[in-house]
N, C-alpha and C positions, 0 to 999 in steps of 0.2 A: 504570784507573778508568772513568769514562764521560765522554762529551763533550756532555752535554745542556746546552742553554742555560737550561733551567728544569727543576725536578724537584719532586716532592711527597714530603714526609716524613710518615709516619703513625706516631704513638706510641700503642700500645695497652696496655691494662691487664694482660693475661696472655699467656702463651706460646701457649695454645690459640687465642686471638683473632688473634694475630700470625701463627700458622701458617695459619689459615683464609684470611686476607686474602692472604698470600704465595702460597698454592696457587691461589686464585681469579685472581690477577693473572697468574700464570705459565701456568695450564692451557691457555688457548686460543692458545698460540704465543708466549708471552713468553720472555724470556731472563734467567737469573740472572747477576748480575755478581759483586760481592763486597762485603763489609762491610754486608750487608743491602740492597744496591741490586739492582734488577731493572728490566728494560724490558718493558712490556706489549706486546701485539700491535699497538698503534697507535704505538709508539715513545716513549711517555711513560715517563720514569724515575721510579721510586718507591724510597724507603727505608722498609722496614717494620721497626719496632723495638718493643721492650717498654719500658714505663715503667721507669725505673731505669738505663737504659744511660748516659744523660748523667751521672748521679751517679757511676756506676762509673768513667767516664772522666775526669771533670772536677771532682769534689767537692774543695773545699779541705780537707775533713776527712780525706781520705786522704793518706797520704804520697806524695810524687812517685814513688817506686819502685813503689808499688801501682798508681797511675794508669798508669804506663808499662807495667806487666805486663798490665793490663786492655786497654790499647790494642793491645799486641803479640799478645794472645790473639785479639782481634777481627780483625786484619788478614787472616789466611788464611781466615776464615769467609765462606761465601756467605750462608747464612741465619744471622742472629744468634742465638747461644745465650747468653743473659744469665747463666745459671747457671755456664757454663764461664768466662765473662769475670770474674764475681765471684769464682769459686774461684781463678783466677789472681791476682787482686788481693789476695785474703786470704792466699794462700800467700807473696806477696812482702812482705807487711807492711802 
């Protein structure tokens, strides 16, 4: 994971906006970590996600097996792909 004492989480409306911010923070020497986390060139840790990620992972309206499938789909990702996470949750139930 990361060892930052503080970090910034940014939740954006669409994938294009999330991708633009992700690339802007990485471009000048940043480092991608995992689960949507990155470290910018100044060492600040960010998590760039789309609106809907928290619902896919934590919504009480989803069955536990679907929430677990969503979480497991997210774990190996560097940049978050909400469509793939939702597809994994939907496939699980």
